[in-house]
C-alpha positions in Angstrom: 98.3 127.3 121.6 96.2 124.6 119.8 92.9 123.8 121.5 92.7 120.2 122.8 89.8 118.4 121.1 87.7 115.6 122.5 89.9 112.5 122.1 89.0 110.3 119.1 89.1 107.2 121.3 86.1 108.6 123.3 84.1 108.8 120.1 85.0 105.3 119.1 84.0 104.0 122.5 80.5 105.3 122.0 80.0 103.4 118.7 77.2 100.9 119.3 78.3 97.2 118.9 76.1 95.3 116.5 77.4 91.9 117.6 75.8 89.5 120.0 77.6 89.0 123.3 78.1 85.3 122.8 81.4 84.6 121.0 82.5 88.2 121.1 86.3 88.1 121.5 87.4 91.7 121.1 85.8 95.1 122.2 84.6 97.1 119.2 86.4 100.2 120.4 89.7 98.3 120.4 89.2 97.1 116.8 88.4 100.6 115.7 91.3 102.1 117.6 93.5 99.5 116.0 92.4 100.5 112.6 92.9 104.2 113.2 96.3 103.7 114.8 97.6 101.4 112.0 96.3 103.8 109.4 98.2 106.6 111.1 101.3 104.5 110.7 100.6 104.1 106.9 99.1 100.6 107.0 96.5 100.4 104.2 94.5 97.3 104.1 92.6 95.4 106.8 95.2 92.6 106.4 98.1 95.0 107.0 96.2 96.6 109.9 95.8 93.2 111.6 99.5 92.5 111.2 100.3 95.9 112.7 98.3 95.0 115.8 100.5 91.9 116.4 103.8 93.5 115.7 104.3 95.7 118.8 103.8 93.5 121.8 101.3 93.1 124.7 101.7 96.6 126.1 100.4 98.3 122.9 97.7 95.7 122.5 96.5 96.3 126.0 96.6 100.1 125.6 94.3 99.7 122.6 91.9 97.7 124.7 92.6 94.1 123.8 92.6 91.5 126.6 94.1 88.8 124.4 96.1 88.7 121.2 94.8 91.2 118.6 92.6 89.8 115.9 93.6 88.1 112.7 92.7 89.7 109.3 89.6 87.5 108.9 88.1 88.7 112.2 88.9 92.3 111.6 87.2 92.0 108.1 84.1 90.4 109.6 83.7 93.1 112.2 84.4 96.1 109.9 82.0 94.9 107.3 79.2 94.7 109.9 79.8 98.2 111.4 76.9 100.6 110.8 78.5 102.9 108.4 75.8 105.6 108.7 76.2 105.8 112.5 80.0 105.8 112.3 80.0 108.5 109.7 77.6 110.6 111.7 79.6 110.2 114.9 82.9 111.0 113.2 81.2 114.0 111.6 80.0 115.4 114.9 83.5 114.9 116.3 85.1 116.7 113.3 82.6 119.6 113.7 83.7 120.0 117.4 87.3 120.0 116.3 86.7 122.7 113.8 84.8 124.8 116.3 87.5 124.5 118.9 90.2 125.5 116.5 89.2 128.9 115.2 90.9 130.5 112.2 92.2 134.0 111.8 89.7 136.8 112.5 87.7 137.6 109.4 88.8 134.4 107.6 85.7 132.7 106.1 84.9 129.2 107.1 84.4 127.3 103.8 83.1 123.8 103.2 83.8 121.9 99.9 81.3 119.3 98.5 82.8 116.8 96.2 82.5 113.1 95.4 85.0 110.3 95.0 84.6 106.7 93.7 86.3 103.8 95.4 87.4 102.4 92.2 88.8 99.0 93.3 85.7 98.3 95.4 83.3 99.3 92.5 85.2 97.0 90.2 84.3 94.2 92.6 80.6 95.2 92.6 80.4 96.9 96.0 77.2 98.9 96.4 77.5 102.7 97.1 81.1 102.8 96.1 80.8 106.5 95.2 81.0 108.8 98.2 80.1 112.5 98.5 82.0 114.3 101.2 81.9 117.7 103.0 85.4 119.0 103.6 86.6 122.0 105.6 88.9 124.1 103.5 90.9 125.5 106.5 91.7 122.4 108.6 91.3 119.6 106.1 88.6 117.8 108.2 85.9 115.7 106.7 82.6 116.8 108.3 80.3 114.4 106.5 80.3 111.6 104.1 77.4 109.8 102.3 77.2 107.0 99.9 75.7 107.7 96.5 73.4 105.0 95.1 74.7 103.2 92.0 71.8 104.3 89.8 71.8 108.0 90.7 74.4 110.8 91.1 75.5 113.3 93.7 72.6 115.7 93.3 70.0 113.9 95.4 72.5 113.2 98.1 73.9 116.7 98.4 71.1 118.1 100.6 71.4 115.1 102.9 75.1 115.8 103.4 74.4 119.5 104.0 71.7 118.8 106.6 74.3 116.9 108.6 76.7 119.9 109.0 76.5 123.4 110.4 75.9 125.9 107.6 75.2 129.1 109.6 77.8 131.6 108.7 79.7 129.2 106.5 80.4 129.2 102.7 79.8 126.0 100.6 81.8 125.5 97.5 81.2 122.7 94.9 81.7 121.7 91.3 79.3 122.5 88.5 77.3 119.3 88.8 75.9 120.5 92.1 75.0 124.0 90.8 71.3 123.4 91.3 68.5 125.7 92.4 67.3 123.5 95.2 70.8 123.1 96.6 71.4 126.9 96.5 68.0 127.4 98.2 68.8 124.9 100.9 72.1 126.5 101.7 70.6 130.0 102.0 67.7 128.9 104.1 70.1 127.2 106.5 72.0 130.5 107.0 74.9 129.7 104.8 76.3 131.1 101.5 77.4 129.4 98.3 80.0 129.8 95.6 78.9 127.8 92.6 80.5 127.4 89.1 78.1 127.6 86.2 78.5 125.4 83.1 76.2 124.0 80.5 73.9 122.2 82.9 72.5 125.7 83.6 72.4 127.1 80.1 70.2 130.2 80.7 72.2 131.3 83.8 75.5 130.7 81.9 74.3 132.8 79.0 73.2 135.7 81.3 76.6 135.7 83.0 78.5 135.7 79.7 76.4 138.6 78.5 77.2 140.6 81.6 80.9 140.3 81.1 80.7 140.9 77.4 79.6 144.5 78.0 80.9 147.4 79.9 79.7 148.1 83.5 76.3 149.7 83.8 75.2 152.6 86.1 74.8 151.3 89.6 76.6 148.1 89.0 79.5 147.1 91.3 82.5 145.3 89.8 85.7 144.1 91.4 88.7 142.4 89.9 91.6 140.3 91.3 94.4 138.4 89.7 97.1 135.9 90.7 100.2 134.4 89.1 101.8 131.1 90.3 105.0 129.5 89.2 105.7 125.8 89.8 105.7 122.3 88.4 107.1 123.6 85.1 104.3 126.0 84.3 103.0 129.5 84.9 99.4 129.8 85.9 97.6 133.2 85.7 94.1 133.6 87.0 91.9 136.7 86.8 88.4 136.9 88.4 85.9 139.7 88.0 82.6 140.1 89.7 79.4 141.9 88.9 76.2 142.7 90.9 74.1 143.5 87.8 72.0 140.3 88.0 71.2 140.6 91.7 67.5 141.2 92.0 66.9 140.3 88.4 67.9 136.7 88.2 65.5 134.1 89.7 68.5 132.1 91.0 68.0 131.7 94.8 70.0 134.2 96.9 72.1 135.4 94.1 74.1 138.5 95.1 77.0 138.5 92.6 78.1 136.7 89.4 81.7 136.1 88.5 84.0 135.0 85.7 87.4 133.3 86.1 89.9 133.4 83.3 92.7 130.9 83.6 95.8 130.7 81.4 98.5 128.1 81.8 101.8 128.4 80.1 104.1 125.3 80.0 107.6 126.7 80.4 109.4 124.0 78.4 107.2 124.0 75.3 105.5 127.4 75.5 102.2 125.7 75.1 99.2 127.8 76.3 95.9 126.6 77.7 93.0 128.9 78.3 89.8 128.4 80.2 86.9 130.7 81.2 84.6 129.6 84.0 81.4 131.5 85.1 79.9 131.4 88.6 77.4 132.7 91.1 77.5 133.5 94.8 75.1 134.6 97.5 77.9 136.7 99.0 77.5 140.4 98.6 80.5 142.6 97.5 81.1 143.8 101.1 81.3 140.2 102.2 83.4 138.8 99.4 85.2 140.9 96.8 87.0 139.4 93.8 90.1 138.5 95.7 88.1 136.6 98.4 86.1 134.7 95.7 89.2 133.8 93.9 90.6 132.3 97.1 87.4 130.4 97.7 87.3 129.0 94.1 90.9 127.8 94.4 90.4 126.6 98.0 87.6 124.3 96.8 90.2 122.0 95.2 91.8 121.3 98.6 89.4 118.4 98.8 91.1 116.9 95.8 94.7 117.7 96.8 94.5 117.2 100.6 92.0 114.4 100.9 91.2 112.4 97.7 94.8 112.4 96.4 96.1 111.4 99.9 93.6 108.6 100.1 94.7 107.3 96.7 98.5 107.8 96.9 99.4 107.5 100.6 96.7 105.0 101.5 96.4 103.3 98.1 92.6 103.5 98.3 91.8 103.0 94.6 93.6 99.6 94.5 91.6 98.4 97.5 89.1 95.8 96.4 87.1 95.3 99.6 83.4 95.0 98.8 81.6 93.0 101.4 79.0 94.7 103.5 79.9 98.2 104.8 83.6 97.8 104.8 84.5 100.0 101.8 82.6 103.0 103.4 83.9 102.2 106.9 87.5 102.1 105.7 87.0 105.4 103.8 85.5 107.1 106.8 88.4 106.0 109.0 90.9 107.2 106.4 89.1 110.6 106.3 89.4 110.8 110.1 93.0 110.0 110.4 94.0 112.3 107.6 92.0 115.1 109.2 93.6 114.4 112.6 97.1 114.6 111.1 96.3 117.9 109.4 94.8 119.3 112.6 98.0 118.2 114.4 100.0 120.3 112.0 101.4 117.6 109.6 101.4 118.7 105.9 103.3 115.8 104.4 101.1 112.8 105.1 103.6 110.2 103.9 106.3 111.6 106.1 103.9 111.7 109.0 103.0 108.0 108.5 106.7 107.1 108.5 107.2 108.9 111.8 104.2 107.2 113.4 105.4 103.8 112.1 108.8 104.4 113.8 107.1 105.6 117.0 103.7 104.0 117.3 103.1 105.5 120.7 102.7 108.9 118.9 99.9 107.4 116.9 98.1 106.2 120.0 98.7 109.5 121.7 97.1 111.4 118.8 93.9 109.4 119.1 93.8 109.9 122.9 95.5 106.8 124.3 98.5 107.2 126.6 100.7 104.1 126.8 101.8 103.3 130.3 105.5 103.2 130.9 
């Protein structure tokens, strides 16, 4: 039986209201609940969300918390652009952490968190500040545990530790792309009681050369090596992956916490043309062989890309995020945070096809309200 989390509506109700009492027409919790419910039904922009609020009659509006007709698009835009994005992201992150903790995985299954960034392309085109967001995403449940804006004149590296400080790392494994393979990030994860799985590319040339040297030679005395391979068929191609590990650099390399290095060989064969593509990627991990053998590491490396497939792709395709050109105030990040939340909530509820789930909620909007914790009175 699935554990019952704290209802999302309770979290939204605790969001501090930045507005002055005078002239305030709608409760902030009702506006945020409206946005989440409409997004669950597949409504993408704040204009469409406002229309959704007026389409289902007084009973639904009252259930959301409105005491008068729901807001027009201009009012919704004004409020969302003024919401404190940092507070909202932090509160939603704490809620997602609770949801993750209350829904344990299979015994022995590692809890992995992916770090990856995404640019709000339409908003950036309009000059919105901080339109690139770095997120922490739980591999297993598809929940976004944290999200931080990356300043326009920097990159994800300075923001990564801020994101990691906001989530529980004890007993968890952090995966990332090669940009974030940095000593201070590895050190921060290990000091917080977590582990890392990091790809190594040209931004760490000495480490990359050391790993390539290891796998260019036969195993040495006392070295532990493991090997795992997978073959997948689909989308008109055959994908073969082979990962091997080595402990030979543990205790020799100055890289923080290093316990194993690994190398992934990928070969893709296009069925129609016979074209072959090959790639070799190196990596490091703080996980010892008894904690993660080659098969486990291969699953973690592949699982990292769930953040692209289950979050970023859904935000772009199902919620049309890249074409959204909102740019005023905090609204781009607020809308992204709410999208992250409803996607995670649908995945937690067992939906795997987000577009189909949105269609179901659109046909039965009371299901959307129920999922965020609102029961519509008969």
